Backbone as numpy.savetxt, mean C-alpha at the origin, in Angstrom:
# Nx Ny Nz CAx CAy CAz Cx Cy Cz
-18.45 -35.07 -24.60 -18.39 -35.04 -22.81 -19.21 -33.99 -23.08
-20.34 -34.59 -21.57 -21.04 -33.88 -21.00 -21.04 -32.74 -20.36
-22.03 -31.71 -20.52 -21.56 -30.09 -20.23 -20.98 -30.36 -18.68
-21.71 -31.71 -17.88 -20.94 -31.21 -16.26 -19.83 -31.18 -16.35
-19.42 -32.48 -17.36 -17.80 -32.59 -17.23 -16.98 -31.56 -17.77
-17.21 -30.79 -18.58 -17.08 -29.69 -19.25 -16.65 -28.63 -17.90
-17.94 -28.42 -17.52 -17.52 -27.18 -16.35 -17.10 -27.43 -15.04
-17.38 -28.54 -15.20 -15.97 -29.20 -13.83 -14.05 -29.17 -14.23
-14.41 -29.66 -15.51 -12.74 -29.60 -16.14 -12.63 -27.90 -16.31
-13.65 -26.84 -16.59 -13.64 -25.54 -16.75 -12.82 -24.87 -15.36
-13.64 -25.71 -14.30 -13.23 -25.24 -12.79 -12.07 -25.32 -12.46
-11.22 -26.58 -12.70 -9.97 -26.85 -12.12 -9.34 -26.08 -13.24
-9.49 -25.72 -14.04 -7.67 -24.42 -15.37 -8.44 -23.15 -14.45
-9.66 -23.10 -14.36 -9.81 -21.66 -13.56 -8.68 -21.60 -12.52
-9.01 -22.74 -11.53 -8.68 -22.75 -10.10 -6.91 -22.88 -10.85
-6.64 -24.03 -11.39 -5.39 -23.61 -11.67 -4.68 -22.51 -12.10
-5.44 -21.72 -12.54 -4.23 -20.36 -13.08 -4.51 -19.44 -12.19
-5.53 -19.72 -11.37 -5.28 -18.55 -9.80 -4.09 -19.43 -8.71
-4.56 -20.85 -9.06 -3.06 -20.53 -8.10 -2.00 -21.32 -8.27
-1.91 -20.76 -9.59 -0.39 -20.89 -10.11 -0.05 -18.87 -9.68
-1.14 -18.35 -10.47 -0.93 -16.48 -9.94 -0.53 -16.86 -8.71
-1.09 -17.26 -7.84 -0.68 -17.23 -5.80 -0.11 -17.27 -5.62
0.86 -18.45 -6.56 2.03 -19.00 -6.16 3.15 -18.41 -6.35
2.85 -17.53 -7.49 3.71 -16.20 -8.42 3.99 -14.91 -7.03
3.03 -14.62 -6.29 2.49 -13.56 -5.84 3.14 -13.98 -4.58
2.94 -15.11 -4.04 3.43 -14.93 -2.22 5.24 -15.69 -2.78
5.67 -16.51 -3.98 7.10 -16.09 -4.07 7.42 -14.85 -4.29
7.18 -13.90 -5.20 7.31 -12.85 -5.46 7.77 -12.20 -3.64
6.48 -11.83 -3.00 6.52 -11.59 -1.44 8.03 -11.58 -0.55
8.25 -13.16 -0.65 8.70 -13.58 -0.04 10.42 -13.14 -0.62
10.94 -13.02 -2.09 11.45 -12.71 -2.26 12.23 -11.37 -2.46
11.11 -10.34 -1.87 11.44 -9.52 -1.52 11.44 -9.02 -0.11
10.65 -9.61 0.41 11.13 -9.51 2.12 12.26 -9.92 2.46
13.07 -11.24 1.54 14.33 -11.32 2.03 15.32 -10.97 1.47
15.08 -9.85 0.09 15.71 -8.82 -0.43 15.71 -7.30 0.79
14.60 -7.46 1.12 14.50 -5.98 1.97 15.30 -6.35 3.42
15.23 -7.93 3.60 16.03 -8.09 4.84 17.86 -7.84 4.43
18.21 -8.22 3.48 19.41 -8.40 3.26 20.14 -9.73 3.39
19.10 -11.04 3.15 19.63 -11.94 3.21 19.76 -12.89 2.22
20.97 -13.98 2.62 20.55 -14.96 1.70 19.85 -15.79 1.54
19.47 -16.53 0.13 18.90 -17.52 -0.07 19.30 -19.01 0.98
20.39 -19.04 0.99 21.01 -19.92 1.69 20.60 -19.44 3.08
21.38 -18.90 4.01 20.61 -18.03 4.94 19.55 -18.54 5.50
18.33 -17.81 4.83 17.42 -18.19 5.51 16.25 -19.43 5.39
16.81 -20.10 4.20 16.15 -21.49 3.97 16.94 -23.00 5.17
18.55 -22.40 5.81 19.14 -23.12 6.88 17.82 -22.30 8.42
17.68 -21.23 8.45 17.04 -20.52 9.70 15.55 -21.89 9.84
15.05 -21.62 8.24 13.39 -22.77 8.44 13.76 -23.96 8.02
14.77 -24.18 8.03 15.03 -25.42 8.25 14.38 -26.45 6.48
14.79 -25.52 5.42 14.25 -25.68 4.26 15.61 -26.23 3.31
15.63 -27.06 2.55 17.13 -26.31 1.45 16.95 -25.67 0.40
18.07 -25.04 0.27 18.16 -24.11 -0.50 17.44 -23.91 -1.55
17.43 -24.97 -2.33 16.64 -25.78 -3.89 15.27 -25.39 -3.38
14.80 -25.80 -2.50 13.38 -25.75 -2.41 12.69 -24.51 -1.79
13.87 -23.85 -1.34 13.39 -22.26 -0.76 12.83 -21.26 -2.07
13.93 -22.16 -3.18 14.41 -20.88 -3.87 12.90 -21.31 -5.37
12.72 -23.04 -5.20 11.30 -22.79 -6.00 10.65 -22.75 -5.85
9.73 -22.21 -4.11 8.43 -21.27 -3.92 9.01 -19.86 -3.88
10.30 -19.65 -4.02 10.42 -17.86 -4.51 9.86 -17.58 -5.92
10.30 -18.63 -6.78 10.10 -18.55 -8.43 8.78 -19.06 -8.94
7.54 -19.34 -7.99 6.34 -20.16 -8.12 6.62 -21.64 -8.47
7.22 -21.93 -8.52 7.64 -23.70 -8.90 6.85 -24.22 -8.41
6.95 -24.01 -6.80 6.20 -25.24 -5.97 5.01 -24.30 -4.83
3.98 -25.11 -4.74 3.29 -24.59 -3.28 3.70 -25.17 -2.25
4.07 -23.85 -1.32 4.73 -24.14 0.17 3.27 -24.87 0.90
3.71 -25.38 1.51 2.38 -25.50 2.58 2.51 -24.52 3.76
0.95 -24.13 4.39 1.38 -22.76 5.47 2.57 -23.32 6.69
2.64 -24.73 6.93 3.85 -24.91 8.00 5.16 -24.04 7.18
5.48 -24.10 6.25 6.52 -23.77 5.41 6.61 -22.45 5.48
5.63 -21.67 5.07 5.48 -20.22 4.84 5.57 -19.76 6.55
4.82 -20.11 6.98 5.25 -19.81 8.53 6.27 -19.60 9.03
7.32 -20.98 9.19 9.02 -21.18 9.07 9.26 -20.29 8.63
9.43 -19.55 6.91 10.05 -18.77 6.14 9.37 -17.49 6.90
7.98 -16.66 7.64 8.00 -15.77 7.35 8.11 -15.27 8.69
8.28 -16.44 10.07 8.99 -16.20 11.34 10.48 -15.89 11.02
11.41 -16.24 10.31 12.69 -15.94 9.76 12.52 -14.66 9.34
12.18 -14.16 8.14 12.24 -12.94 7.96 11.17 -11.48 8.38
10.49 -11.76 10.07 9.96 -11.02 10.58 8.50 -10.70 10.30
8.08 -11.80 9.19 6.88 -10.92 8.72 5.65 -11.91 9.37
4.78 -12.10 8.97 3.37 -12.59 9.07 2.81 -13.37 8.27
1.92 -14.55 8.10 1.16 -14.40 7.08 -0.22 -14.46 7.54
-1.04 -14.60 6.43 -2.67 -14.62 6.98 -3.34 -14.69 5.06
-4.02 -15.82 5.96 -4.39 -16.58 5.01 -6.25 -15.61 5.16
-6.62 -15.57 3.89 -8.81 -15.25 4.44 -9.01 -15.90 2.79
-10.50 -16.18 2.96 -11.55 -16.48 1.83 -12.23 -14.51 2.37
-12.44 -14.23 0.45 -13.76 -13.40 0.93 -14.15 -12.90 -0.55
-15.36 -12.17 -0.50 -15.82 -12.12 -1.43 -15.35 -11.45 -2.72
-15.47 -11.50 -3.66 -14.50 -10.81 -5.01 -15.58 -9.59 -4.68
-16.44 -9.55 -5.45 -17.07 -7.91 -5.23 -17.73 -7.29 -4.22
-17.67 -5.57 -4.56 -18.01 -5.17 -3.19 -16.37 -4.88 -2.51
-16.39 -3.78 -1.86 -15.65 -3.19 -1.08 -15.27 -4.24 -0.21
-13.50 -4.34 0.03 -12.77 -4.89 1.11 -12.22 -3.90 2.12
-12.90 -3.99 3.14 -12.33 -2.72 4.55 -11.17 -3.70 4.75
-9.68 -3.35 5.28 -8.94 -4.27 5.24 -8.68 -3.33 6.74
-9.15 -2.33 7.34 -8.75 -1.53 8.62 -10.01 -0.69 9.05
-10.84 -1.09 10.06 -11.87 -1.01 10.55 -11.81 0.77 10.40
-10.33 1.29 11.18 -10.56 2.82 10.98 -10.47 3.14 9.49
-9.77 2.85 8.82 -9.13 3.51 7.96 -10.30 4.18 6.74
-11.46 3.74 6.60 -12.50 4.17 6.74 -13.57 4.97 6.43
-13.18 5.72 8.11 -13.73 6.68 8.21 -12.81 8.06 8.13
-11.22 7.92 8.71 -10.38 8.69 8.26 -10.63 9.18 6.59
-10.63 7.92 5.51 -11.00 8.55 4.80 -11.94 9.20 4.32
-13.33 8.80 4.69 -14.57 10.06 4.16 -14.05 11.06 5.10
-13.37 11.26 6.42 -13.04 12.71 7.00 -12.09 13.39 6.06
-11.45 12.79 5.32 -10.20 13.50 4.24 -10.93 13.50 3.79
-12.21 13.47 2.70 -12.66 13.02 1.83 -13.07 14.75 1.45
-14.03 14.96 2.90 -15.14 15.75 3.39 -14.07 17.40 3.44
-12.39 17.65 3.65 -11.58 18.11 3.24 -11.22 18.91 1.54
-11.50 17.97 1.18 -10.74 18.37 -0.61 -11.89 18.91 -1.54
-11.61 19.59 -1.84 -12.00 21.28 -2.58 -12.32 20.09 -3.73
-13.23 21.19 -4.16 -14.20 19.87 -5.22 -13.35 19.70 -6.92
-12.80 20.92 -6.50 -12.05 21.05 -7.99 -10.94 19.80 -8.45
-10.64 19.31 -7.05 -9.71 18.23 -7.08 -10.29 17.20 -7.59
-9.84 15.82 -8.78 -10.64 14.80 -9.24 -10.51 14.05 -8.30
-11.02 13.34 -7.38 -11.24 12.31 -6.36 -11.64 10.85 -6.43
-10.73 9.67 -7.11 -10.94 8.17 -6.47 -10.66 7.79 -5.54
-11.07 6.74 -5.00 -10.81 5.62 -4.17 -10.41 4.06 -4.52
-10.04 3.64 -3.51 -9.07 2.32 -4.33 -9.07 1.71 -5.44
-7.77 2.68 -6.04 -7.56 2.49 -7.39 -6.63 1.26 -8.11
-6.97 0.69 -8.39 -5.80 -0.27 -7.97 -4.43 -0.64 -9.80
-3.48 -1.00 -8.92 -2.31 -0.22 -10.11 -1.66 -1.86 -10.45
-0.95 -1.96 -11.55 -0.82 -3.70 -11.65 0.86 -3.59 -12.21
1.41 -2.59 -12.92 2.63 -2.91 -13.21 3.67 -1.42 -12.79
4.49 -1.54 -12.64 5.51 -2.77 -12.21 5.16 -3.51 -11.10
4.31 -3.08 -10.42 3.64 -3.31 -8.79 2.19 -3.70 -9.08
1.66 -4.23 -7.99 0.38 -4.66 -7.92 -0.07 -4.30 -6.91
-0.99 -3.91 -6.58 -1.60 -3.55 -5.52 -3.13 -2.11 -5.70
-3.49 -2.17 -4.81 -4.37 -0.85 -4.51 -4.12 0.41 -3.93
-3.94 1.34 -4.12 -3.95 2.95 -3.73 -5.28 2.98 -3.10
-4.93 3.52 -1.56 -6.49 4.11 -1.20 -7.02 5.52 -1.65
-6.62 6.06 -1.74 -7.41 6.83 -3.28 -6.15 8.10 -3.79
-6.72 8.74 -4.36 -5.89 9.49 -5.25 -6.85 10.39 -5.41
-5.96 11.96 -5.72 -6.49 13.30 -5.60 -5.86 13.96 -7.42
-6.54 14.16 -8.05 -6.03 14.93 -8.89 -6.18 16.24 -9.99
-4.93 16.77 -10.15 -5.46 18.11 -10.82 -5.29 17.49 -11.88
-6.23 16.95 -12.93 -6.00 16.74 -14.18 -4.82 16.87 -15.13
-3.81 16.48 -15.75 -2.69 16.89 -16.49 -1.75 17.58 -15.69
-1.80 18.09 -14.26 -0.86 19.43 -13.82 -0.37 17.91 -12.68
-0.49 17.59 -11.66 -0.60 17.10 -10.33 -1.32 15.62 -9.73
-0.76 14.85 -9.95 -1.20 13.57 -9.29 -1.04 13.48 -8.10
-1.67 13.05 -6.80 -0.93 12.94 -5.53 -2.26 11.27 -4.90
-0.79 10.30 -4.93 -1.08 9.03 -4.77 -1.03 9.11 -2.69
-2.70 8.68 -2.34 -2.83 8.81 -1.05 -3.05 7.21 -0.18
-2.10 7.23 0.67 -2.35 5.74 1.77 -2.82 6.41 2.93
-3.57 5.63 3.54 -4.14 5.68 5.01 -3.78 4.52 5.45
-3.32 4.30 6.98 -2.64 4.18 7.56 -3.22 3.91 9.64
-4.15 3.85 10.04 -4.33 3.49 11.48 -2.70 3.14 12.39
-2.08 2.36 12.06 -0.95 2.09 12.35 0.53 1.75 11.88
1.42 1.85 11.66 2.63 1.99 11.18 2.71 0.32 11.36
3.66 -0.21 10.28 4.09 -1.38 10.43 5.32 -1.96 9.88
6.45 -2.29 9.91 7.61 -2.37 9.15 7.61 -1.04 7.96
7.90 0.07 8.74 8.16 1.38 8.34 8.73 1.61 6.99
10.05 1.05 6.96 10.99 0.98 4.85 10.24 0.22 4.44
9.83 -1.15 4.60 8.67 -1.14 3.75 7.74 -0.81 3.32
6.08 0.25 4.10 5.50 0.88 4.17 5.86 1.51 3.13
6.99 1.95 3.64 7.28 3.31 2.08 7.53 3.10 0.88
8.86 2.20 0.74 9.02 1.77 0.09 7.47 1.44 -1.01
6.93 0.46 -0.43 5.21 -0.13 -0.93 4.93 1.05 -1.09
4.95 1.99 -0.39 4.03 3.41 -1.10 4.20 4.18 -2.16
5.78 4.18 -1.97 6.15 4.79 -3.71 6.48 3.79 -5.11
6.54 2.78 -4.57 6.18 1.45 -6.23 4.81 1.91 -5.98
3.88 2.08 -5.29 1.99 2.00 -5.89 2.49 2.85 -6.77
2.57 4.30 -6.20 2.44 5.59 -6.65 3.28 5.75 -8.24
4.65 5.56 -8.10 4.77 4.70 -9.48 4.86 4.12 -10.48
3.24 3.04 -10.01 2.78 2.42 -10.53 1.64 2.47 -11.54
1.24 4.17 -11.07 -0.49 4.74 -11.59 -0.52 5.01 -12.55
0.49 5.05 -13.77 0.29 5.16 -14.87 -0.12 4.31 -15.45
-0.39 2.87 -14.85 -0.79 1.59 -15.63 -2.11 1.07 -15.44
-2.88 2.51 -14.56 -3.74 2.15 -13.87 -5.05 2.65 -15.16
-6.03 1.78 -15.34 -6.90 2.41 -15.88 -7.87 3.85 -15.77
-7.84 4.35 -14.45 -7.90 5.53 -14.66 -6.89 6.89 -15.06
-5.43 6.42 -15.49 -4.50 6.87 -15.92 -5.14 8.58 -17.10
-5.36 7.68 -17.94 -5.74 8.72 -18.63 -6.47 10.27 -18.52
-7.42 9.59 -18.03 -8.23 10.35 -16.97 -7.55 11.22 -15.82
-6.47 10.79 -15.64 -5.63 11.43 -14.60 -4.76 12.11 -14.90
-4.27 11.99 -15.74 -2.74 12.83 -16.81 -3.37 13.66 -17.73
-4.98 13.50 -18.12 -5.52 14.73 -19.50 -4.76 14.29 -20.31
-4.28 12.99 -20.60 -3.77 12.09 -22.08 -2.27 13.26 -22.26
-1.73 13.57 -21.18 -0.23 14.09 -20.78 0.78 12.96 -21.04
1.92 13.40 -21.80 2.73 12.32 -21.70 2.91 11.85 -20.24
3.72 13.05 -19.70 3.99 13.31 -18.26 3.79 14.21 -17.33
3.14 13.94 -15.99 2.47 14.46 -15.28 2.86 13.92 -13.60
3.54 14.62 -12.73 3.96 14.99 -11.91 3.35 14.04 -10.78
4.32 12.88 -9.83 3.24 12.30 -9.31 3.76 12.59 -7.76
2.85 12.64 -6.45 3.18 13.24 -5.44 3.02 12.00 -4.84
3.06 11.81 -3.25 2.32 11.43 -2.85 1.68 12.18 -1.35
0.78 11.02 -0.76 0.36 11.75 0.85 0.41 10.32 1.67
0.49 10.89 2.77 0.27 9.50 3.74 -0.27 10.11 4.75
-1.56 9.31 5.46 -2.73 9.87 6.21 -2.14 9.16 7.35
-1.90 9.53 8.72 -1.66 9.11 9.63 -2.49 8.93 11.29
-2.98 7.76 11.59 -3.88 7.88 12.41 -2.82 8.54 14.04
-3.28 9.76 14.71 -2.67 9.97 16.15 -2.43 9.11 17.10
-1.95 8.47 16.95 -1.58 7.37 18.49 -0.45 7.12 19.42
-0.40 7.27 20.03 0.70 7.06 21.19 1.75 6.50 20.04
1.53 4.98 19.65 2.31 4.32 18.80 2.88 4.79 18.36
2.21 5.42 16.97 2.59 5.76 15.37 3.52 7.29 16.07
3.04 8.20 16.78 3.87 9.16 17.54 5.21 8.58 17.88
5.31 7.77 18.45 6.85 7.13 19.26 7.33 7.06 17.07
6.96 6.56 16.50 7.32 5.31 15.48 8.27 6.72 14.76
7.18 7.91 14.64 7.89 8.98 13.40 8.75 9.70 14.22
8.59 10.23 15.84 9.66 10.50 16.43 11.09 9.84 16.51
11.11 8.17 16.41 12.08 7.47 16.57 12.65 7.34 14.82
11.94 7.58 13.99 12.66 7.52 12.70 12.43 8.41 11.78
12.59 9.80 12.91 12.34 11.50 12.23 13.03 11.26 10.94
14.52 11.24 11.14 14.98 11.63 10.03 14.69 11.19 8.55
14.30 9.33 8.24 14.21 8.92 7.55 12.57 8.94 6.80
11.22 9.97 7.85 10.49 10.11 7.68 9.79 11.66 7.14
11.39 12.42 7.55 11.64 13.63 6.78 11.70 14.03 5.32
13.26 12.59 5.19 13.26 12.62 3.98 12.29 12.04 2.88
11.76 10.86 3.21 10.46 10.76 2.58 8.60 11.53 2.19
9.17 12.03 3.60 7.70 13.50 3.35 8.47 14.57 3.80
9.03 15.33 3.32 9.68 16.84 3.37 8.55 17.95 3.78
7.62 17.73 2.70 5.98 18.91 3.11 5.93 18.93 4.20
5.49 20.26 3.88 4.66 20.86 5.58 3.21 20.33 5.29
2.60 19.55 6.73 1.36 19.24 6.56 0.40 20.35 6.66
0.18 21.73 7.47 -0.57 22.18 6.56 -0.76 23.04 5.76
0.96 23.36 5.05 0.42 23.49 3.42 -0.21 22.44 3.05
0.04 21.21 3.30 -1.06 19.91 2.11 -1.89 20.17 2.65
-2.78 20.45 3.14 -4.24 20.69 3.81 -4.23 21.82 3.27
-3.77 22.80 3.45 -4.26 24.47 2.35 -4.25 23.82 0.89
-3.52 23.59 0.27 -3.59 22.91 -1.46 -5.22 22.06 -1.76
-4.79 20.95 -0.69 -6.73 20.10 -0.51 -7.57 20.71 -0.29
-7.35 21.24 0.08 -8.69 22.63 0.56 -8.88 23.77 -0.59
-7.92 24.07 -1.08 -8.05 25.17 -2.08 -6.47 24.75 -2.94
-7.49 24.60 -4.31 -6.28 23.77 -5.53 -4.99 25.05 -5.74
-5.55 26.63 -5.45 -5.44 27.23 -5.69 -3.61 27.76 -4.95
-3.81 26.94 -4.67 -2.67 27.19 -3.17 -1.51 25.87 -3.12
0.05 26.08 -3.18 1.01 25.56 -4.39 0.94 23.90 -2.93
0.98 22.64 -4.02 0.82 21.51 -3.27 3.01 21.68 -3.01
3.01 21.22 -1.12 4.21 21.26 -0.72 5.35 20.13 -1.28
4.73 18.99 -1.83 5.59 17.70 -2.27 5.21 16.79 -1.30
5.76 15.51 -1.05 5.41 14.21 0.01 5.61 14.29 1.35
3.76 14.32 1.97 3.51 14.95 3.01 3.06 13.89 3.81
3.31 13.80 5.17 1.70 13.07 6.02 1.78 14.12 6.63
-0.32 14.16 7.05 -1.13 14.38 7.55 -1.93 13.35 8.51
-2.20 14.20 9.58 -2.75 13.20 10.77 -3.98 13.01 10.91
-4.97 12.29 11.63 -6.17 12.28 11.68 -6.37 11.52 13.12
-7.09 13.07 13.94 -7.58 12.31 15.47 -8.58 11.44 15.64
-8.68 10.48 16.02 -10.00 9.41 15.81 -10.59 9.53 17.52
-11.92 10.69 17.92 -12.57 10.24 19.35 -13.68 9.72 19.09
-14.56 9.07 19.67 -15.51 8.50 20.02 -15.74 8.38 18.54
-15.67 8.20 18.05 -15.97 7.89 16.26 -16.38 9.39 15.29
-15.71 9.94 16.18 -15.60 11.11 15.29 -13.97 11.76 14.76
-13.95 11.51 13.50 -12.13 11.73 12.85 -12.47 13.27 12.39
-10.61 14.07 12.96 -10.32 15.36 12.60 -9.34 14.98 11.70
-9.20 15.66 10.53 -8.19 15.72 10.00 -7.55 16.86 10.38
-6.12 16.87 10.96 -5.03 17.94 12.07 -4.67 18.48 10.56
-4.59 20.13 11.50 -4.26 21.11 10.51 -2.39 21.07 10.54
-1.96 20.42 11.88 -0.33 20.28 11.29 -0.24 19.10 12.43
1.41 18.76 12.64 1.53 17.67 13.17 0.52 17.63 14.69
1.21 16.17 15.51 0.58 16.52 16.69 2.15 17.17 17.77
1.50 17.33 18.87 2.71 17.93 19.62 3.56 16.81 19.85
4.87 18.00 19.90 6.39 17.05 19.91 6.50 16.11 18.83
5.87 16.37 17.20 6.31 15.43 15.85 7.12 16.86 15.36
7.94 16.02 14.57 8.29 18.02 14.32 7.90 17.23 12.47
8.58 16.57 12.03 8.07 15.69 10.95 7.03 16.60 10.25
6.68 17.48 9.21 6.12 18.46 8.30 5.35 19.64 8.90
6.43 20.11 10.28 6.34 21.23 10.80 7.06 22.72 9.24
């Protein structure tokens, strides 16, 4: 067999494997969204004009759904569909506001904190944590940065799942200093916008339960590790004319984090 034929076969094999991984990932996401919505497979299939068997095969990654089918199912689940082609090397900035907020936050962190950005986790869920701050062997803080709140309950669950998956990161041995069990806490950094403040006020008790810590205490601990970390917390960032300021407390009329 010629070298060019081998290359073509290798390319098809690699693409096939990646396509299979993609089918499984899409199926798992559809299944998770459907379970989150407490909807039966039969009910979603009927609303999307599919057979339950076909939808089941899509969720299990057995068949590849067309874009039209994905749009139909996503519409039923109140979700969106996004298909992108992007380079596999270098940083992928998903939110043009996220990077400046992250830069400002890193500027507040005391040098004694170990600081990592874009930390991949693999199991039991697969994703990327925006930033991780650690007092190695003592405390690890999984940090998510959001300029807009979308699907609040899902964002909370997804943030918790990624934080719990941190031990699967290749950086975990450094973050844990080799200790078998290290506390993992969470930090959510939100841009202060009218829309975000409205969501937080509307779901105050939900967010207070998920992030009970004091915003001012959290920032004080990040600035000085000798201060006690208050537990899962929301911090706020103000963006004005391209300048980002991490606030010492919640915005006016927001009670979560006070």
